[in-house]
N, C-alpha and C positions, 0 to 999 in steps of 0.2 A: 660377494656374489655367490661364491662356492658354498658358503654356509647356508644361504637362503634356498639352495637346491633341496636341502633336507628340511622340509617344512615342519615335520614332527619335532626335529631337534630345536629349531628356532622358537617353536611354541613353548617348549618346556624350559629352555635355558635362554636367558637374555643374550643378545648379541654381544654386549660388553663383556659378560662373563666368558663367552666362547672365545673372544679375541684374547683375553688374558690367558686362557688355557692354551690357545695356539701359541702365544708368546712363550709359555713354559717350554713347549716342544721345540720351538725355534731356538730359544736360548740354550737348551740342552744340546742341540745339534751344533751350534756355534762353539760351545764349550768343548764338545767332543772332538771337534776339528782343530781348534786352536789352543785348547787347554788354557784359555784366558777369555775374559769378557771383553771382546773387542768393540761391542756396540753398546751404547748407553744413551739414554735420553738426557741431554744437557739442559740445564735450566734456561739458558739463553735461547735455545731452539724452542723450548716449550712456551716461554712467556712472550717471545717476540714473533714467532712464526706460526705456531699451532693454535694457541689459546685465542688470539684475536679473531680468527675466522669463526670459531665456535661461538664466542660471545656475541659477535656481530649477527650471526645467523639467528641466535636465540632472541636478541633484542629486536631485530628488524621484523621478524615474524611473530612477535609477541601480540596476542589479542589485546589491543589497547583498552577496550571498554572493560574487560574483566580485570586487567592489570590495575588500572587507575581506580576502579570501583573497590578493589581490595587493597589499595596502596597502604592504608594505615596498618592493616594486619601484616602485610608483607614486610613493611619497615620495622615493625616491632619484632617480628621473628628474625629478620636479617641483622638488626643492630643489637637489640637487647638479648635476643637468644644467642647470638654469636659470642657476645661478651660473657654471658652467663656460662656457656659451655667452656670457653677458654679458661676463665677464672676458676670454675668449679673443678675441672679436670686437673689443672695445674696445682691448685692448693691441695686437693685430695691426694694426688701422687706424692706431693711433698710431705704431707702428714703421714702417709703410710711408710714413706722412706725414713722418716724420723723414728717410726716405730720399729724399724729393723726388718721389714718384710722383703726388702730388695737387696739386702747384703751391702757390700761396700761399693758405693758409686761416687764418682766425682761430679756431683750435680748440686747446685744451690737452688734457692727458691725462684730466682729470676729465670734460670734456665728451664725449670719446670713450667713456669708461666709461658715462656717462649714456645715450649713443646705443646702446651695446651692450646695456644693460639693457632698453631699450624694444623692441629687436629680438628679445629672447629670449622674447617672449610668443607661445607657440603657441596659436592661437585655437581654442577649443572649437567655435565656430559653424562655422568652415570645416572642421575635422576631422570633426565630426558630419555635416555636409552631404555630405561626400565618402565617408566610411567606411560610412555607412548605405546608400548607393547601391551600394557595392562588395560589401557583405556578407562582410567578412572574418571569420575565426573569433573566438570570444568572448574568448579570452585576449588576442589581439593587439588587438582593439577596446578592451577595458577598459584595457589598458596605455597605449595612445595617447590614448584619450579621458580616462581618469582623470588622466594626466599633464597634458594640456592644460587640464583644469578646475582643478586645484590650481596649475598653473603660472601661471595668470593672477593669482591672489592673490599668489603669491611674486614675480612680476614687478613688480607695482605697489608692493609693499613695497620691493624692491630699487631700483626707480626713485626712490622718495621718499628713500631713504638717499643715493643718488648725487646727487640734486638738492640735498639738504642740504649735501653735501660741496662741490658747485659753488658754492653760495651762500657757504659758509665761506671758500673760496679755498684753493689748493694750499699756500700758504706757512704756513697755520695748521693744517694737518692733521699730527697726530703719532700716536704709538702709542695714546695715551689716546682720541683721537677715533675711531680705527679700532675699538677695543674697544667704545666707545659705539655705533658704527654696527652692529656685529655683534649686540650685546645688543638694540638697538632692532629689528633685523630679526627676531630670535627672538620678542621680546615682541609685536610687532605681528602676526606670522603666527599664533602659537599663541593669542594673546589673541582674535583674530578668530574662530578656530575654536571657542574656548571660549564666546564669545558665541552662536555658532550652536547649540551643544549646549544651552545654557541656554534659548534661545527654542524649540528643538525640544521640550524637556521641558514648557515652558509651553504650547505648542500642543497637545501630547498630553493634558495635564491639562484643557485647555479643552474639547477634543472629548469628554471623558468626561461633560461636563455639558450636552450639546446634544441630548439625546433629544427634548425638546419644541421645539427650535429648528432643525429639520432644513432649513428653507427658507433659513436664513442661514448655516449652518455651513460651506458651501464658501467663503464670504467670509472666514472666519477664517484659512484657509490662506494666502491672498494677503496679508491685512493684517498678520498676525503675522510672516510670513516677510520682508515688506518692512521691518517694524519692526526686525528683526535687522540688516538691511543698513544702515538709517539710524542705528541705535544704535552699530554698529561704526564707522561713518563719523564720528559725533559724538565718539566716544572716541579717534579717530585710530588705530583698529585696522583690520585687513584686512576690509573690508566684503564682498569677493567670497568669501573663505573663510567668513565668517559665514553668508551665505545658502546657500552650498554645503552646509555641515555641518548647517544647519537642515533643509534638504530631505532630505539623506541619512538623518539620525537620526530624523526624525519620521514618515516615510512608513509604516513598518510599523504603528505604533500608531494613527496617524490613520486609515488605511484600515480598520483593524479596528474603530475606535470609530464611524465614520460610517456612515450608511445607504448602501445600494448606489446609490441615485439620486444622493446627494451625491458619492460616489466617482467616478461617471461624469461628473458636472458638472465636478468639479475636473480630471479627466483632459483633457476636451475643451477647457475654457476655458484651461487652462495651455498646451496645444498651440497653440491659436489665437493667444494672446498671444506665445508664443515664436516661432512661425513668422512672425507679423507683424513682430516686432522684427528677426528675421534678414533678412527681405526689405528692410526700410527701411535697415538697415546696409549691406548689399551694394550696393543701388542708389545710396546716397549715396557709397560708396567709388568708384563709377564717375563720378558727377557731379562729385566733388571734383577729378578729373583735368582737367576742362575749366576751368581757371583759370590763365591765364598768369602771374598775380602770384606764384604759389608755386613756379614752375619755375625752378630754378637748376641748370644742368647742369655736372657735373664728371665726366668719363668715368672717371678713375682711382678716384675716391671711390665712385661708384655701382657699377661693375663689381666692384671688390674687395670691397665690402660684400656683394653677392649671393654672390660666391665664398666668402667667409669664413663667411657664414651657413650655406651648404650643407655646406661641408667640416667645420666644427666640430660641426654637428649629427650628421654621420656618425661622427666620431671619438668624440663624447660617448656616443652610443648603443652603439657597439661596445665601448668600454672599460667602461662601466657594466654592460652585459649580460654581459661576460666575468666581471666580479666577482660578479654575481648568480648566474650559472649554476654557480658553485662550491658554492652552498648551496641551489639550487632542486632539488626532487625531479624535476620535469619541466623541463629546460632550454629556454630560448628559442632556437628554431632560427635558422640564418643567414638563411634566406629571410625570416622574420618580422623580423629585425633590419634587413634592407634596406628593408622596407616601413615600419618605424618611423622609420628615417632619412629616408625620402622623404616621410613623413607629417607633417613639421614645418611645417604651413601657418601663415602669419601672416594676420592679419585686422584687425578693427575695434579690438581692444585696442591693438595697436601704433600704429595711426593715431591713436587718441584720445590716447595718451600723447605722440605727436609733436606734436600740435596744442597740447597743454598746455605745451610748452616756452616759457620766457620769452624773448622777443626781446631784452630788455634785457641778459640774462645770456648768452644763446646767440646770438652774432652770425650764425652760419651756420644759423639755424633753418630757413629755407626749403630749404636744401640737404638737411638731415636729413629734412624733411617729404617732399620729392619722392622722395628715396631710399627712404624707408619705403613710399611708395605703389608704387614699382617692385618692391620686395621682395614686397609683398602681391599685386600683379598676377602676378608671376612664380610665386609659390607656389600661389596659388588657381587661376589659369587654366591655366598650363602644367603644373604638377605635378598639379593636379586632373584635367585632361583625360587625362593619361598614366597616372594611377593605376590605372584599371581594366585597360587593356592590360598594364601591368606585373604586376598581380596574376594575370592570366590566363596570361601568359608564364612567370612563375615558378612557376605552379601552387600558389599559396598556398592553404592549407586554408580553405575557406569555412564559414560558419555554417550549421547545419542548421535549417531552418524547421519541420520536423515536430515535433509535440508528443510528449513521452515518454509511452509507455503505462504502465499501472499496474505491470507486472512490472519495467520498466526503472527506475521510481522506487524500487521496493522494493530492487532490486539496488544502486542507487547509495547508498541509505540504509544498507544492510547493509555495503557497501564502506567507507563513512565510519566505521562502528562498528569494523570490522576494523582500519582504519588507526590509530584511537585505541588499540585494544587492543595493537597491535604496538608503538606508541610507548611505551605504559605498561609493557609487559613488558621492552622493551629499555632502559628508563630514560632515554629521550630525550624532551625536551619540544619537540614540533614544533607546526605551526600547527593540525593536526587535534586534538591534545590541548588546546591553548588554546581552540579553537573549542568543543569539548565542555564545557570548564569554564565558558566564557562563556554558553553556552546554559543550563546549569544555574543559574548565577547570575541570568541574566535571568528565567528561569521562576520562580525563588523570590522575587526581590526587585523586579525592574523591572516585570514584567507586572502584578502586583497593584496597583502604584502608577499606571501609565499606561494600563491597559486596563480597559474595562468587564468586569463578570463574564460577561456574555453573549458578549462578544468573546473572552475567554479560553477559554470553552468551545468556541467555533467554531474556535479555533486547534488543538484536539486533532487529531492526524493521522488517527486512525482515523475520527473523526467527519467530518473533512474528506473523506476518501476515500469514505465512505458517502454523504455529501452529493453528491459529484460523480457517483457511479454512479447515485444516485437521480435526479439531474437529467437525465442522459443517457437513462435509462429513460423518464422522463416526457416528454422532448422527442420521443423516437421514437414514444411512444404518441399524442401530440398530432399528429404528422405523419401517422400512419395515420388518425386521426379526421378530419383536415382534408381528406383525399382523398375521404372519403365525403360530407362536408359540401359541398365544392365540386362534386361530382358531382350533388348535389341542387339546386344553384343557390343555396346559402345561404352566408353569411359566418360566420366564427368569432366568436361573440359570447358574453357570459356566459350561463349556462344559462337564466335567467329570461327573457331577451330573445329567444331564438331562436324560441320559439313564435309571438310576435307578428310577427316578421319573416317567418316562413313563411306565416302567415295573410294578411299584407299582399301578399306576392308571388303567392300561390296561393290566392285567396279561395274558389275552387270545389273545390279539391283538399285533402283531409285527409291530410297527411303523417304517417306514424307516427314520432313523435319519442320518444326516450328521453333523459332528462336525467341525466347523470352528475354528481352533486353534488360529488364529489371523487375525485381519483386522485393519491395521494401529495402532497396539498396543493394540487392544481390543480383548478379548477372550470370546466366547459364542458359543452356539449351534444353528443350523439352522434346522428347519423342512421344508422340501420341500413341495410345493403345490401339 
């Protein structure tokens, strides 16, 4: 909150970068007082108490239509792109190491691959903090943010596979072990996603029965979602993907089933917890730097790591986008590809995985840890600060903040139906056709199971439009009435109380009051002019 008092500062420097800089100052004060680093972000605290809040918030408020419309591209960037970055960075560092550019280090090829896997984590916290402030267009935002969200789960799975290979030893790895690793990767990733979907269904069914428990129904969202995270962790599946898909899949049905007051409570409580966790993570990333015990300097290793992380991110984005644009109706433009390449920010996930490295197996753990911190500082601070000028200079299409009017919504809906008809007539099965089939399947089978009857009725589009128009009309009427009430020195109160308020304030004056018992469901009093 203090940072936001200086608007000029927050416009120029992303909040995540300022929090890291604040962590530098705080860490220096702690070191000056104690001559030791007494505070550190522990992996257990990060992965079990801070990260779940952030991932749940990101998944729960994910724009579903955009996310699922671009699901193919997001999965390609999150899976193939992550594996590419990990393998390319690991093998390149190993090749340069064999060439003698890093001096004498006790690292083998498997440890380089492990280090490459943890550096492939594009942090959704850093990406969200920067891209929300820049206000890039919706498609670019969902591609980068969706990739970073799923990328975390994929990175952790890949990290665990590489860590198992390191424990096994290079001499014991053969074709069978590699196949086991690939199968394990797929099972853990898709198994975690399935756990999330199961808990999303459970949560939706639970909110169907909370009509008389509205005071505690917001708590179910947090408890059940966190249970999906813990269950996946207990089963050695991807806990990040579990809580991500739990939030993504349940939001539509949960919001429809709960009362408006509960929906508002969940919204603000989730934002408070997520923002608090983000603040703690970035501050501790700054504090962690003020610890001489972890700093082991190797110029060749550190500079080449930063270079390879940037270069292979650019190559991966451009190659994968070239492949995707051959099949996309609206191709991803070159300018958007530049921003996607530049938006591969690293953060707390990479640092947490680096701290988890076993010193007994990884002799150069401190070198990897301090290199990870430098990569995080470089991407979050330098790339974060230059992101907005770059977006402005390249004239990247920004998101529109204006709300669509009714005619625009009708035109978009009609356009969707036209696209479905064109695909049907031409005999091609595109994403519009598939979306229409899914909507019909959902309306026939899923909504009756997961939604209350009253909630299904409110989902009717004509009823929804009528409700919105009715609400606008009522609000404008209340605004006109409030002018008359305020002119008479009275407050807007329920109809029965306004007479007593008037007699209390003006005991000698008889005000002509007319009480309007209801106007389109609203009850208030009117003071005539």
